Structures are given as C-alpha cells and as structure tokens.
LOGUVO-305142 format. One line per field, with one value per residue (C-alpha): residue in three letters; residue number from 1; x, y, z. Coordinates in Angstrom, 1 decimal. Layout:
REM residues N
type (ala:...)
seq (NUM:...)
x (X:...)
y (Y:...)
z (Z:...)
This chain:
REM residues 360
type (met:lys:lys:lys:ile:ile:phe:tyr:ile:pro:ser:ile:glu:gly:gly:gly:val:glu:lys:asn:leu:tyr:leu:leu:ile:lys:tyr:leu:pro:lys:gln:ile:gly:lys:ile:his:ile:ile:thr:ala:asn:lys:ile:ile:asn:asn:ser:lys:asn:val:lys:tyr:ile:cys:pro:asn:ser:asn:tyr:trp:cys:lys:lys:asn:arg:ile:leu:lys:asn:ile:ile:cys:ile:tyr:leu:leu:ile:lys:asn:phe:trp:ser:ser:lys:val:val:ile:leu:ser:phe:gln:ser:asn:leu:thr:ser:ile:ile:ile:ser:lys:ile:leu:arg:phe:arg:val:leu:ile:arg:leu:asn:thr:ser:leu:lys:lys:tyr:leu:asp:asn:phe:phe:lys:arg:ile:thr:phe:lys:phe:phe:tyr:ser:leu:ser:asp:ile:ile:ile:val:asn:ser:lys:phe:phe:gln:lys:glu:leu:leu:ser:gln:val:asn:leu:lys:ser:his:leu:ile:tyr:asn:leu:asn:ala:ile:lys:lys:lys:arg:lys:lys:leu:asp:phe:phe:lys:lys:phe:asn:gly:leu:lys:ile:leu:asn:ile:gly:arg:leu:thr:asp:gln:lys:asp:gln:leu:thr:leu:ile:lys:gly:leu:glu:ile:leu:lys:lys:asn:asn:lys:lys:phe:arg:cys:cys:ile:ile:gly:arg:gly:ala:phe:lys:asn:ile:leu:ile:ser:glu:ile:lys:arg:leu:asn:leu:gly:lys:tyr:ile:lys:leu:val:gly:phe:lys:asn:asn:ala:glu:gln:tyr:ile:ser:gln:ser:asp:ile:phe:val:leu:ser:ser:lys:phe:glu:gly:leu:pro:asn:val:leu:ile:glu:ser:gln:ser:tyr:gly:val:pro:ile:ile:ala:ser:asn:cys:pro:thr:gly:pro:asn:glu:ile:leu:met:gly:gly:lys:leu:gly:glu:leu:phe:pro:val:gly:asn:tyr:ser:ile:leu:ala:asn:lys:leu:leu:asn:phe:ser:lys:asn:lys:lys:val:leu:lys:leu:lys:ser:phe:tyr:ala:lys:lys:tyr:leu:lys:arg:phe:asp:pro:ile:ile:asn:ser:gln:lys:tyr:ser:lys:leu:ile:leu:gln:glu:tyr:glu:lys:ile)
seq (1:2:3:4:5:6:7:8:9:10:11:12:13:14:15:16:17:18:19:20:21:22:23:24:25:26:27:28:29:30:31:32:33:34:35:36:37:38:39:40:41:42:43:44:45:46:47:48:49:50:51:52:53:54:55:56:57:58:59:60:61:62:63:64:65:66:67:68:69:70:71:72:73:74:75:76:77:78:79:80:81:82:83:84:85:86:87:88:89:90:91:92:93:94:95:96:97:98:99:100:101:102:103:104:105:106:107:108:109:110:111:112:113:114:115:116:117:118:119:120:121:122:123:124:125:126:127:128:129:130:131:132:133:134:135:136:137:138:139:140:141:142:143:144:145:146:147:148:149:150:151:152:153:154:155:156:157:158:159:160:161:162:163:164:165:166:167:168:169:170:171:172:173:174:175:176:177:178:179:180:181:182:183:184:185:186:187:188:189:190:191:192:193:194:195:196:197:198:199:200:201:202:203:204:205:206:207:208:209:210:211:212:213:214:215:216:217:218:219:220:221:222:223:224:225:226:227:228:229:230:231:232:233:234:235:236:237:238:239:240:241:242:243:244:245:246:247:248:249:250:251:252:253:254:255:256:257:258:259:260:261:262:263:264:265:266:267:268:269:270:271:272:273:274:275:276:277:278:279:280:281:282:283:284:285:286:287:288:289:290:291:292:293:294:295:296:297:298:299:300:301:302:303:304:305:306:307:308:309:310:311:312:313:314:315:316:317:318:319:320:321:322:323:324:325:326:327:328:329:330:331:332:333:334:335:336:337:338:339:340:341:342:343:344:345:346:347:348:349:350:351:352:353:354:355:356:357:358:359:360)
x (-86.8:-88.5:-88.3:-87.3:-87.3:-84.5:-83.7:-80.0:-79.1:-76.2:-76.4:-79.7:-78.8:-81.9:-81.3:-83.1:-82.3:-83.9:-87.0:-87.5:-86.9:-89.6:-92.1:-91.4:-92.0:-95.2:-96.7:-94.7:-95.8:-99.4:-98.1:-95.2:-95.7:-93.3:-90.0:-86.8:-84.5:-80.8:-79.1:-76.3:-78.6:-80.5:-84.1:-87.0:-89.9:-91.0:-94.5:-96.5:-95.1:-91.7:-89.0:-85.6:-82.6:-80.1:-77.7:-79.1:-77.1:-76.2:-72.5:-72.4:-74.3:-71.2:-68.9:-67.8:-69.6:-67.0:-67.6:-71.3:-71.1:-69.2:-71.9:-74.6:-72.9:-72.8:-76.5:-77.4:-75.5:-76.7:-80.3:-80.7:-77.9:-80.3:-83.1:-83.9:-83.5:-84.1:-82.1:-82.9:-79.7:-80.0:-76.4:-73.0:-74.0:-70.7:-71.1:-74.6:-73.5:-70.6:-72.5:-75.4:-73.2:-71.6:-74.9:-76.8:-79.3:-81.1:-80.0:-81.6:-79.3:-80.7:-78.3:-79.2:-76.2:-74.7:-71.8:-69.6:-69.3:-67.9:-66.1:-63.3:-60.7:-60.3:-59.7:-62.9:-64.9:-63.7:-64.3:-67.7:-68.8:-67.6:-69.3:-72.6:-72.9:-73.2:-76.4:-79.7:-81.4:-80.2:-82.7:-82.0:-84.1:-83.7:-83.7:-80.4:-78.9:-80.2:-78.6:-75.4:-75.1:-75.7:-73.2:-70.4:-70.4:-72.9:-75.2:-79.0:-81.3:-84.9:-86.1:-88.2:-88.5:-88.2:-91.3:-92.8:-95.5:-95.8:-96.6:-99.4:-97.8:-95.7:-93.2:-92.2:-88.6:-87.4:-84.8:-87.5:-90.0:-91.3:-88.8:-90.2:-87.3:-86.3:-86.3:-83.9:-83.6:-81.1:-81.3:-78.5:-75.4:-72.6:-70.2:-68.3:-71.0:-73.7:-71.5:-73.0:-69.9:-71.3:-74.5:-72.7:-70.6:-73.7:-75.4:-72.4:-73.4:-77.0:-75.5:-73.5:-76.7:-78.3:-80.9:-82.8:-82.6:-82.0:-80.7:-81.2:-79.0:-80.3:-77.9:-74.8:-71.5:-67.7:-67.8:-69.5:-66.4:-65.4:-68.8:-68.7:-65.2:-66.5:-69.6:-67.3:-64.8:-67.6:-69.2:-72.5:-73.3:-76.3:-77.7:-76.9:-77.6:-76.5:-79.2:-77.9:-79.8:-83.6:-86.0:-88.4:-86.5:-88.7:-91.5:-89.5:-89.7:-93.2:-91.7:-89.3:-89.8:-87.4:-85.4:-81.8:-79.9:-76.2:-74.9:-72.1:-73.8:-77.0:-79.2:-82.8:-82.9:-86.0:-85.8:-86.7:-89.7:-90.7:-90.4:-92.6:-95.2:-95.3:-95.4:-92.1:-90.0:-86.7:-83.3:-81.0:-77.6:-77.8:-75.7:-75.8:-78.3:-81.8:-82.4:-82.8:-85.2:-87.3:-87.4:-88.0:-85.1:-86.1:-89.9:-90.6:-87.8:-84.5:-81.2:-77.6:-74.2:-72.5:-70.3:-71.3:-72.3:-72.5:-75.4:-77.0:-76.9:-78.3:-81.3:-81.9:-81.7:-84.2:-86.5:-86.3:-87.4:-90.2:-91.4:-94.3:-92.3:-90.8:-93.9:-95.8:-93.3:-93.7:-97.5:-97.1:-94.7:-97.5:-99.1:-96.1:-95.9:-97.6:-94.2:-93.3:-96.5:-95.6:-98.2:-97.4:-93.6:-93.9:-95.8:-92.9:-90.6:-93.0:-93.1:-89.3:-89.0:-91.7:-90.1:-86.9:-88.8:-90.2:-86.8:-85.5)
y (6.1:3.0:2.2:-1.4:-3.3:-6.0:-8.7:-9.5:-13.1:-14.6:-18.1:-19.7:-22.6:-23.7:-22.2:-19.7:-16.7:-18.5:-19.3:-15.7:-14.8:-17.2:-16.0:-12.4:-12.9:-14.7:-11.6:-8.5:-8.3:-7.6:-4.6:-3.2:-4.7:-6.7:-8.0:-8.9:-11.4:-11.4:-14.8:-17.0:-20.1:-21.2:-20.8:-21.1:-20.1:-16.7:-15.5:-12.4:-10.7:-12.3:-12.5:-14.2:-12.6:-15.5:-17.5:-19.9:-22.8:-24.5:-23.7:-21.0:-23.0:-24.9:-21.9:-20.1:-16.9:-14.6:-15.9:-15.9:-12.3:-11.5:-13.0:-11.3:-7.9:-8.5:-9.4:-6.4:-3.9:-5.6:-5.4:-2.4:0.1:2.7:2.1:3.7:0.8:-0.1:-3.1:-5.3:-7.3:-10.8:-11.8:-10.2:-6.9:-5.2:-5.9:-4.6:-1.4:-0.7:-1.3:0.7:3.7:3.4:3.2:5.5:2.8:2.9:-0.1:-1.8:-4.3:-7.3:-8.6:-12.1:-13.3:-12.0:-9.5:-12.2:-13.7:-10.5:-8.4:-10.4:-7.7:-3.9:-3.7:-5.6:-3.4:-0.2:-1.6:-2.9:0.5:2.5:0.4:-0.3:3.4:4.0:1.9:3.6:1.2:-1.7:-4.3:-6.8:-9.7:-9.4:-6.7:-8.0:-7.7:-4.2:-3.3:-5.1:-3.1:0.2:-0.4:-2.0:0.1:2.9:2.0:2.4:-0.3:-1.4:-4.5:-6.9:-10.5:-13.5:-14.6:-17.9:-20.0:-23.5:-26.2:-28.7:-31.7:-33.7:-36.3:-39.4:-39.8:-43.4:-43.1:-42.5:-45.1:-47.4:-46.0:-45.5:-43.7:-40.0:-38.6:-35.7:-33.5:-31.0:-29.2:-27.0:-26.9:-29.1:-26.3:-24.9:-22.2:-24.8:-26.7:-30.2:-31.4:-30.0:-31.8:-35.1:-34.7:-34.1:-37.2:-39.3:-38.3:-39.5:-42.8:-43.2:-42.6:-45.5:-43.3:-44.7:-42.1:-41.4:-38.2:-37.2:-34.4:-33.0:-30.9:-31.0:-29.1:-29.2:-30.6:-33.9:-36.0:-34.4:-35.2:-38.8:-39.3:-38.0:-40.2:-43.2:-42.2:-42.0:-45.2:-43.4:-44.8:-46.6:-43.4:-40.6:-40.5:-37.8:-37.9:-35.2:-32.3:-32.6:-30.3:-28.7:-30.1:-28.4:-30.9:-33.5:-31.5:-32.8:-36.4:-35.5:-35.1:-32.3:-29.9:-29.0:-26.0:-26.0:-23.0:-20.7:-17.7:-17.1:-14.4:-15.4:-19.2:-20.2:-23.8:-22.5:-20.6:-23.7:-25.9:-23.5:-23.7:-27.5:-27.2:-29.1:-28.4:-26.6:-26.6:-24.0:-22.5:-18.9:-17.7:-14.3:-13.5:-14.9:-17.9:-15.9:-13.6:-16.3:-18.3:-15.1:-15.6:-19.2:-18.6:-20.5:-23.1:-24.0:-22.2:-23.4:-21.7:-21.9:-25.1:-26.4:-30.0:-30.9:-28.5:-29.5:-33.1:-32.3:-30.5:-33.4:-35.8:-33.7:-33.7:-37.4:-37.8:-35.2:-33.8:-31.8:-28.6:-28.1:-29.2:-26.5:-23.9:-25.1:-24.7:-21.1:-20.4:-20.7:-17.6:-15.5:-16.7:-13.5:-11.8:-13.8:-13.4:-13.3:-10.7:-8.3:-8.5:-8.4:-5.2:-3.8:-4.6:-3.1:0.2:0.5:-0.5:2.0:4.7:4.3:3.8:7.3:8.8:7.8)
z (35.3:36.8:40.5:41.5:44.8:45.0:47.5:47.4:48.5:46.5:48.1:48.8:51.1:52.9:56.4:58.6:56.4:53.5:55.5:56.3:52.7:51.4:54.0:53.2:49.5:50.3:52.1:50.9:47.3:48.4:50.3:48.1:44.7:42.5:44.0:42.2:43.8:42.8:43.5:42.1:42.4:39.3:40.3:37.8:40.1:38.8:39.4:38.8:41.9:42.3:39.7:40.2:38.5:38.3:36.0:33.5:34.7:38.0:37.5:40.2:42.9:43.9:44.0:47.1:48.4:46.8:43.3:43.8:44.8:41.6:39.4:41.5:41.1:37.3:37.2:39.4:37.1:33.9:34.8:37.0:36.5:34.9:37.5:40.8:43.2:46.9:48.0:50.9:51.6:53.2:52.7:51.8:53.3:52.6:48.9:49.0:50.8:48.4:45.2:46.4:47.2:43.7:41.9:44.3:45.4:48.7:50.8:53.8:55.6:57.5:60.2:61.4:63.5:66.7:66.3:67.9:64.5:63.0:65.6:67.1:66.8:66.7:62.9:62.2:64.6:62.9:59.4:60.4:61.9:58.9:56.2:58.0:58.9:55.1:54.9:55.0:57.4:59.5:60.6:63.4:64.7:68.5:71.2:72.6:69.1:68.9:72.2:71.2:67.9:69.7:72.6:70.5:67.4:68.1:65.3:65.5:64.1:63.6:65.4:63.3:64.7:62.4:60.6:61.6:59.9:61.1:58.6:59.4:57.7:60.1:58.8:60.8:61.8:61.4:64.1:66.7:65.3:68.0:70.5:74.0:75.7:75.6:72.1:71.7:68.5:67.3:64.0:62.6:60.3:61.5:62.4:65.3:65.8:66.4:68.8:68.6:70.4:73.7:73.1:72.4:75.6:77.6:76.2:77.4:80.9:80.2:79.0:82.2:84.2:82.3:80.7:77.7:75.0:71.3:69.8:66.2:64.7:61.4:59.3:57.1:57.4:57.7:61.3:60.2:60.5:63.8:65.3:63.9:65.5:68.9:68.8:68.1:70.8:73.4:72.1:71.4:68.0:69.3:70.8:68.4:64.6:62.1:59.4:57.2:55.6:55.4:53.5:55.9:58.9:61.3:60.5:62.4:65.7:66.6:66.7:69.5:73.3:73.6:71.3:72.3:70.8:71.8:69.7:70.7:69.0:67.0:65.7:66.5:65.9:63.9:65.3:68.8:67.5:65.5:68.5:70.4:67.6:68.0:71.8:72.2:75.3:74.7:76.3:74.7:75.3:76.7:73.7:72.1:70.7:70.6:72.9:76.1:74.3:72.7:76.0:78.0:80.4:81.1:81.5:78.3:78.4:80.0:79.4:80.1:79.8:76.4:76.2:79.7:78.8:82.5:83.2:79.9:80.9:84.3:82.7:80.4:83.4:85.3:82.3:81.9:85.5:85.5:82.2:83.6:84.5:81.1:79.3:81.1:80.0:76.4:76.8:77.9:75.0:72.5:74.0:73.0:69.3:68.2:68.3:65.2:63.3:59.5:58.6:61.4:60.8:57.0:57.4:59.4:56.5:54.0:56.0:56.0:52.3:51.1:53.3:51.3:48.1:48.4:48.8:45.3)
C-alpha cells in the first residue's frame, strides 16, 4: 500500500495562508518527496513534485466553504481511500480531523489565526478541545498563540513561524505617484477582523491637524461599502483610496513611508514581516496574536491598543514630525528576519511530516 503526503486546502484565496502554502511546496518536495494538494479550485499547475487534486471546472470556486469541503472530501476519498496518508491541513481543520479518523490517516493541523476567532463561548471551547485533541500534531505560528492554546484548551503544539521570501520586483502605486506627503499603506481583507474603520477614524485626526497624507488600502471583502460610507461621511475621499485586490500586494509596500495594521486579531501577519523585509516602518495594533511578537514588544515598530484610533493618530503624527526613531526600528528589524527563513522553517515542517509518515 502506497504512502501519500497530502495538503488539504479547500479554498485558495490569495491570502497569508496561501503564501505559506506556495513557499512550502517550493522547498518541501526536496526534503519529503512528492506532495498532493486537495483543493476545490481548478488549478492546472502540476509539476514533477507537486500534483493538484481538484475539479476539472471553475464551478466550485465561487461556492461557499461548506460546499468546497464536500467536493474536497469526495476527491480525497476517491483518490486516496486505499492509501496510507499523512494530511497537513491548511483550512477546514475539523473536516480534516474527522475524515482522517474515519480513514485512519495521520493528520497535522496548522492553526493560523488567534483563538479569539473560534472560542467566544463555552460550547465552542469544549468542541474545539475535543476535536483538536484527536489530531496527531498541531502547528501554530507564534509563541503567544502556543501559550494561548495551552492555557485556554490545554493543548500542546509545535511552533513554526510563517515563511517569508521577499520578491525583488517592486511595482509602482499610482495613488502615491509624485506625492510628497506622508504615504500610508494598509493591506488586508475588508472585514471586521482587519478593522480598517479604526485606521480611517485615526486618519480623520491627521486631516484635522492639517497633515499632508495619502492612505492606500489594498484588499477586498464584505466591509467595502461600510468603509466607503465612512470615508464619505468623514470627507476623506481625497486622502484615502480603496484599490481592491492586488496580486503580490506586498510588492507595493516599498512605495509607502509607513505600514499600518489595524486588526482586532491575527495569527502571525505576513504583511508585517514583508514590511520588515523592505525596511518600511510599522505601526500595528497590539492584537492577539502576532504583531507584538513580530515587533518584539515595540522594539522593532510601534504598537497601539486594538481599536484606539486616537493613539494610532498620535503615533502617525509623531512619525510625520520625526521619522528617524521609527526608521531606526525598521532598520533593526531586518536583523531578526532569520526567524522567518523559508528553508529553516520548511525543514521544521518536513521533520514533523516525516515523523508521522514513519508511523503509518
């Protein structure tokens, strides 16, 4: 009976999870051999070491996560029911755990977002602990997350930081072209979690202080109309632009003076690591989990309390008056990027995968 290594990711959407997936499949095959990827997205990008198991049409791409899971379960059973399998789950972890128990697969779960997203009541906490305790290995991407998991649901985990590989190509952002004022950038889905409303409210204070600035927000999501309404209400249309989704959005970071992350919760936000790679100063919400760890408690950037747009505005005002302090922090940040080295961290993944591979 053949052994297989499968990555389970029903919906490939172009976010931080996908960035880590693509970096892993770049490095891992050299260490563990051929990888199969189960997804509901139609992808024709097979290679010698990576094979996508996916539908033959784009029909499922526009469906919700539940339906995508159903087709992925079908593809998993159809192609691997008689194989010995190790699954590394990037999404829909409960599905991965349940199907692995039924088919007697080994399963590694990758958690990438703070427990705040999942455990907002007692029932969810108990359910989460029960199912995740059935997994063979849990992987988290920050020390804070690791402590959170242990203290809240008494589950042990392995820490592997996100992989980062900066691209040399740098695109120009038209919104900032020939602008001499403060250039502010935010990248993230337009959702309640990313909380761009706090950023917008903070920027109103900059406007009242007669500061010359432009802010570009890259991303798409359900909150787009809410953000547009707030921008109009505060008469900030001249200062803030929503430019939608951009492929390789991190390439725009180098065009900005400062990157602002305003999230209510995170995992280990790649955009902060990418900003450090470009040497761009950072102001981030001190949300669970990730920003505090990436910025080393404020040593490598500025932190503000979640939702506190007044303090955010004050930090932006200070930066506009004196850029040296925060630029120095961004200079030091490059010295700590080794934590996110793709080769080192992919080796940590391969060690855990091969460990489970030997057990089947």
